[in-house]
SEFI-440377 format. One record per atom (N, C-alpha, C): x, y, z. Coordinates in pm, whole numbers, padded with zeros to 5 digits, always signed. Atoms other than C-alpha are relative to their C-alpha. Last residue first. Layout:
N
XYZ ...
END
This chain:
191
-00066+00067+00112 -00855-05107+07809 +00118-00082+00048 +00037+00142+00004 -01064-05036+08118 +00064-00075-00116 -00051+00069-00120 -00894-04706+08200 -00030-00149-00004 -00145+00018+00011 -00946-04580+07845 +00058-00076+00118 -00025+00092+00112 -01322-04639+07862 +00148-00028-00014 +00039+00134-00045 -01345-04479+08206 +00028-00103-00108 -00101+00043-00098 -01148-04177+08084 -00031-00140+00051 -00123+00035+00073 -01371-04152+07777 +00109-00048+00095 +00023+00125+00072 -01682-04170+07995 +00122-00044-00079 +00000+00104-00104 -01546-03900+08227 -00022-00137-00064 -00139+00028-00032 -01466-03690+07920 +00014-00104+00112 -00070+00052+00117 -01821-03715+07789 +00143-00038+00034 +00037+00141+00015 -01979-03670+08132 +00074-00065-00116 -00048+00072-00117 -01787-03346+08193 -00030-00150-00012 -00144+00021+00019 -01848-03221+07839 +00059-00078+00116 -00021+00090+00114 -02221-03276+07885 +00147-00029-00025 +00026+00135-00046 -02227-03122+08231 +00023-00101-00112 -00103+00036-00099 -02060-02807+08103 -00018-00143+00049 -00130+00014+00067 -02278-02790+07791 +00109-00046+00099 +00004+00124+00076 -02598-02857+07988 +00131-00025-00074 -00006+00111-00096 -02506-02584+08237 -00002-00134-00072 -00139+00007-00048 -02432-02341+07953 +00015-00116+00097 -00084+00050+00109 -02769-02416+07793 +00145-00016+00042 +00032+00143+00011 -02953-02373+08124 +00086-00063-00110 -00063+00069-00114 -02771-02042+08176 -00029-00149-00002 -00145+00000+00020 -02862-01924+07825 +00070-00076+00113 -00032+00097+00104 -03224-02027+07868 +00148-00011-00025 +00019+00137-00050 -03250-01843+08199 +00034-00107-00103 -00096+00042-00103 -03081-01529+08058 -00026-00143+00052 -00109+00083+00049 -03281-01500+07732 +00093-00053+00109 +00046+00097+00099 -03629-01371+07817 +00114-00092-00044 +00070+00114-00059 -03525-01208+08142 -00043-00105-00102 -00072+00122+00035 -03264-00979+07983 -00072-00127+00045 -00012+00016+00145 -03492-00673+07976 +00066-00131-00041 +00068+00122+00047 -03593-00718+08341 +00017-00028-00149 +00136+00046-00031 -03309-00696+08449 -00098+00114-00012 +00079+00010+00123 -02992-00587+08270 -00145-00040+00022 -00012-00126+00075 -02809-00458+08579 -00086-00002-00127 +00083-00102-00064 -02939-00750+08787 +00002+00131-00080 +00140+00039+00025 -02791-01001+08540 -00094+00104+00060 +00029-00022+00142 -02458-00819+08541 -00145-00034-00033 +00010-00144+00024 -02458-00802+08921 -00033+00033-00144 +00124-00047-00062 -02532-01173+08956 -00022+00148-00024 +00110+00050+00082 -02256-01255+08707 -00135+00045+00056 -00002-00069+00129 -02007-01030+08887 -00118-00044-00087 +00046-00136-00027 -02103-01164+09230 -00007+00080-00130 +00142+00006-00035 -02074-01522+09108 -00057+00139+00023 +00075+00029+00121 -01742-01452+08934 -00150-00005+00027 -00004-00118+00086 -01597-01281+09242 -00081-00022-00128 +00084-00105-00059 -01709-01563+09468 -00006+00122-00090 +00139+00044+00016 -01561-01830+09241 -00096+00105+00054 +00030-00018+00143 -01233-01635+09227 -00146-00039-00027 +00003-00144+00022 -01230-01611+09609 -00035+00031-00146 +00131-00050-00043 -01322-01979+09639 -00015+00152-00019 +00104+00051+00090 -01016-02052+09421 -00141+00038+00047 +00019-00091+00112 -00782-01822+09618 -00112-00047-00093 +00103-00098-00033 -00822-02016+09942 -00032+00093-00117 +00099-00009+00105 -00635-02312+09795 -00107+00105+00022 -00056-00038+00129 -00316-02271+10000 -00106+00018-00109 -00015+00117+00086 -00491-02265+10335 +00044+00043-00139 -00117+00075-00046 -00431-01984+10588 +00023-00126-00083 -00123-00050+00064 -00665-01761+10388 +00125-00076+00043 -00093+00110+00021 -00959-01978+10495 +00130+00045-00067 -00012+00077-00124 -01197-01726+10651 +00106-00109-00012 -00084-00075-00093 -01130-01492+10359 +00013-00067+00136 -00137-00008+00052 -01258-01752+10115 +00091+00073+00098 -00066+00129-00022 -01564-01824+10329 +00145+00004-00046 -00027+00011-00145 -01660-01456+10338 +00076-00128+00030 -00103-00099-00028 -01626-01437+09959 +00039-00004+00148 -00127+00061+00038 -01822-01760+09921 +00117+00094+00027 -00032+00100-00103 -02106-01598+10120 +00131-00072-00032 -00038-00070-00123 -02102-01293+09894 +00038-00097+00111 -00134-00056+00022 -02101-01512+09585 +00050+00074+00122 -00094+00111-00020 -02395-01706+09727 +00143+00046-00026 -00006+00040-00142 -02586-01379+09769 +00100-00113+00024 -00060-00109-00076 -02506-01237+09421 +00018-00042+00147 -00142-00010+00036 -02575-01565+09246 +00071+00106+00083 -00068+00119-00051 -02901-01611+09437 +00149+00003-00031 -00012-00018-00145 -03011-01254+09368 +00074-00117+00062 -00098-00107-00020 -02941-01296+08997 +00025+00021+00150 -00132+00052+00034 -03122-01632+08989 +00109+00105+00025 -00039+00099-00101 -03426-01494+09175 +00141-00050-00026 -00032-00077-00120 -03444-01189+08947 +00046-00092+00113 -00127-00068+00026 -03426-01419+08646 +00044+00082+00121 -00106+00101-00007 -03699-01646+08784 +00137+00066-00018 -00015+00044-00139 -03927-01351+08851 +00112-00099+00017 -00057-00113-00073 -03866-01200+08507 +00021-00036+00147 -00144-00002+00026 -03922-01544+08354 +00068+00118+00071 -00058+00110-00077 -04262-01561+08523 +00151-00005-00019 -00001-00045-00140 -04348-01217+08385 +00060-00108+00089 -00106-00102-00011 -04243-01340+08039 +00008+00053+00143 -00133+00060-00017 -04446-01660+08077 +00112+00103+00013 -00100-00106+00010 -04771-01472+08139 +00141-00056+00020 +00063-00121+00053 -05073-01696+08083 +00104+00109-00023 +00042+00022+00138 -04876-02019+08120 -00060+00124-00062 -00119+00021+00083 -04689-01904+08429 -00039-00020-00146 -00069-00129+00014 -05006-01763+08584 +00122-00013-00091 +00078-00083+00092 -05192-02088+08516 +00068+00134-00024 -00006+00058+00134 -04923-02302+08676 -00073+00084-00102 -00135-00025+00051 -04893-02069+08975 +00013-00053-00142 -00010-00143+00031 -05270-02073+09025 +00137+00033-00058 +00077-00023+00122 -05281-02454+09000 +00012+00147-00041 -00071+00060+00113 -05002-02486+09256 -00071+00026-00132 -00122-00079+00022 -05168-02238+09493 +00077-00055-00119 +00039-00125+00066 -05506-02408+09451 +00121+00088-00029 +00037+00033+00137 -05354-02747+09532 -00037+00126-00078 -00124+00027+00073 -05184-02609+09843 -00031-00025-00148 -00064-00131+00016 -05520-02466+09954 +00132-00015-00075 +00072-00069+00108 -05681-02804+09885 +00056+00141-00022 -00047+00058+00125 -05413-02972+10097 -00070+00064-00120 -00136-00054+00024 -05492-02733+10381 +00055-00053-00132 +00014-00141+00039 -05862-02816+10354 +00136+00063-00028 +00057-00012+00135 -05794-03191+10350 -00007+00146-00043 -00074-00098+00081 -05563-03174+10652 -00055+00018-00140 +00010-00134-00057 -05794-03337+10905 +00066+00106-00088 -00135-00044-00032 -05839-03647+10690 -00009+00145+00047 -00029+00026-00139 -06196-03769+10709 +00139+00043+00044 +00103-00046-00094 -06235-03791+10336 +00037-00041+00142 -00046+00033-00136 -05913-03845+10147 -00098+00053+00103 +00023+00142-00025 -06055-03859+09793 +00033-00041+00143 +00143+00025+00010 -06092-03482+09764 -00035-00147+00026 +00065-00060-00118 -05738-03432+09892 -00150-00029-00001 -00033+00079-00119 -05599-03675+09635 -00073+00053+00123 +00068+00129+00013 -05781-03506+09349 +00025-00088+00122 +00143-00023-00022 -05665-03164+09470 -00078-00131-00008 +00017-00024-00142 -05304-03283+09499 -00147+00024+00034 -00017+00127-00072 -05314-03432+09151 -00023+00017+00149 +00116+00085+00033 -05459-03111+09004 +00009-00133+00075 +00118-00055-00066 -05202-02896+09184 -00124-00085-00024 -00013+00029-00142 -04914-03118+09075 -00122+00050+00077 +00025+00143-00019 -05032-03106+08714 +00007-00037+00148 +00142+00024+00026 -05053-02725+08724 -00036-00147+00024 +00074-00058-00113 -04711-02693+08887 -00149-00026-00016 -00020+00086-00117 -04560-02935+08634 -00077+00052+00121 +00075+00123+00021 -04714-02742+08346 +00012-00096+00117 +00140-00033-00020 -04580-02415+08483 -00089-00121-00016 +00018-00019-00145 -04233-02565+08512 -00145+00033+00032 -00007+00133-00060 -04258-02689+08153 -00021+00008+00151 +00127+00064+00033 -04370-02344+08039 -00007-00141+00059 +00099-00058-00090 -04076-02188+08224 -00137-00061-00027 -00026+00039-00139 -03833-02424+08054 -00107+00052+00094 +00029+00143-00015 -03982-02387+07705 +00017-00044+00145 +00147+00016+00007 -03989-02007+07733 -00037-00147+00020 +00061-00068-00115 -03627-01993+07848 -00150-00024+00004 -00028+00082-00119 -03507-02254+07597 -00064+00063+00124 +00083+00120+00010 -03677-02064+07314 +00018-00088+00123 +00138-00045-00028 -03517-01739+07430 -00095-00119-00007 +00023-00021-00144 -03177-01910+07453 -00141+00045+00034 +00144-00028+00003 -03176-02047+07099 -00047+00024+00144 +00033-00072+00123 -02800-02045+07036 -00147+00035-00012 -00083-00121+00011 -02695-02130+07391 -00038+00081-00123 +00037-00098-00102 -02982-02371+07442 +00078+00130-00010 +00129-00056+00042 -02921-02550+07112 -00042+00108+00098 -00030-00086+00115 -02558-02593+07215 -00127+00064-00054 -00059-00123-00050 -02670-02724+07553 +00033+00097-00111 +00108-00079-00060 -02899-02979+07387 +00053+00134+00053 +00090-00043+00108 -02615-03101+07163 -00110+00089+00055 -00074-00100+00077 -02365-03111+07452 -00088+00054-00113 +00003-00126-00076 -02623-03287+07670 +00076+00111-00073 +00137-00051+00005 -02672-03556+07403 -00010+00134+00074 +00024-00054+00135 -02295-03597+07366 -00140+00058-00013 -00076-00123+00015 -02253-03636+07742 -00023+00065-00135 +00072-00102-00078 -02531-03891+07763 +00069+00134-00013 +00120-00038+00075 -02364-04080+07477 -00083+00102+00075 -00042-00070+00122 -02021-04078+07648 -00123+00047-00078 -00038-00137-00035 -02171-04162+07985 +00040+00079-00124 +00120-00069-00046 -02350-04465+07844 +00031+00145+00034 +00069-00057+00115 -02039-04568+07650 -00127+00076+00038 -00041-00141+00018 -01853-04615+07977 -00069+00069-00117 +00082-00070+00100 -02061-04927+08049 +00042+00146-00018 +00060+00093+00094 -01870-05197+08241 -00074+00071-00113 -00108+00069+00070 -01633-04960+08422 -00055-00096-00105 -00035-00078+00118 -01935-04745+08508 +00109-00069-00081 +00069+00059+00115 -02051-05020+08744 +00034+00074-00129 +00112+00088-00032 -01791-04905+08999 -00058-00061-00126 +00083+00022+00117 -01570-04633+08851 -00122-00087+00028 +00051-00127+00048 -01425-04503+09177 -00098-00023-00115 +00093-00054-00100 -01388-04842+09340 -00064+00129-00049 +00120+00083+00000 -01239-04993+09024 -00103+00052+00100 +00077-00031+00120 -00994-04705+08990 -00131-00078-00003 +00054-00134-00017 -00883-04747+09351 -00085+00038-00121 +00112+00007-00094 -00842-05123+09313 -00066+00136+00015 -00045+00003-00138 -00627-05069+09006 -00122-00008+00090 -00003-00127-00070 -00788-05161+08682 +00066-00015+00135 -00113-00076+00052 -00708-05461+08460 +00015+00135+00072 -00122+00060-00053 -00934-05682+08669 +00124+00074-00047 -00054-00078-00110 -01217-05438+08598 +00126-00062+00058 -00026-00137+00040 -01284-05581+08254 +00064+00080+00113 -00112-00005+00094 -01245-05946+08352 +00037+00143-00035 +00031+00046+00134 -01472-05908+08653 +00124+00013-00088 +00000-00106+00099 -01342-05879+09005 -00028-00058-00137 
END
């Protein structure tokens, strides 16, 4: 064991691993995510448009790369199928760039449906485990997912410009605070 981890219990050292040597990395990553998440929450429409544009750019780039690869792979039986995939990716990328609001409407509908469906499945799971003491937490999680999915669906498509950016911002905030406090705990554990 190194000098820094020698002060830790074996369990702490196993959990922290290399993190015990560099807790500052998590702290700074957490702070960066907190800043980005805060921007996302307060500039949710910008985050939505930026995110969907980035996804469109990735689809376009992937389509171009796939087409170039397919055209260079002479003799391969799947060249025509790969070119169809490439055209689909390019078309999606162009559509997203030409009409980002329509793309956001599709993404928002997908997210609302996903939240509603996963909430329903968590609800079933919660009731399947009522004999365990922690069954209430999946029930709460299910109710929140169903509620959030329902609220998004109720406001769709009008809320499509801000909902994805807001959810990305909230996710960045949650992950940022999680990493920040994990880094602080690792730093304190190695003192």
